N, C-alpha and C positions, 0 to 999 in steps of 0.2 A: 382317789375318787373324790375330788373336791368339786361337787356340783350341787345345785339345788335339786332336791327330790321332788318328783311329780306324783301327785295322787293318781292312782290307777296304774300308772306305769311302774312305779317303784314301791308303792304301798297302798293299802286300803284299810278301812276301819271295819272290824268285825262287829257282830251284833251286840257285843258288850262295850263297844266304843274303843277297843284297844287297837293300836297300830299293828298291822301285819305286813311284813315286807314280802314282795312278790319273789317268786323263784328267779325271775330274770334279774332283779336287782341283786339278789344274793349271789348269783353267778358272776355278775359284774364285779361284786366286791372281792370275790376270789378265794374266800376261805370260810370255814365254819367258825363262828364266834364262840360257840359253846353254850349259848343261851337256850337252845332248843327251839329255834324258830320253826313255826309251823311249816313253812315251805322250804326248809333247808335242803338244798340239792346235794349236800355232802354227807348224807346219812348220819348226821349228828356226830361227825368224827371227833369233835372236841368236847362233847358232853360226857360228863362222868357217869359211870355205872353206879347204880342200876337204872338211873333215869334214861340213859341212852337206849337200853334194851326196851324199856317201857314205851318210849316214843316211837321206836321202830315197829314195835308190835301194834301200837295204836294206828300208825300210818297204814300198815298192812291190812288191818281189820277194816279200815275206812276205805280201802281200795284206792289209795293214793300212791301206789307203787308205780314207778316209771317202767 
């Protein structure tokens, strides 16, 4: 995946000014990087416990479950 990233399509800046990758970009990348990306479509597969469970719980509470 060697291409230039496009704002809005691949990422956006949150209210704190941090870069957040889009779900579409993460799907194109093809794997969970283990960093706990907000829009991770892989259910945080490579995030270590207990952080993984906390992220999944937070996502569920925020109503961001697919």
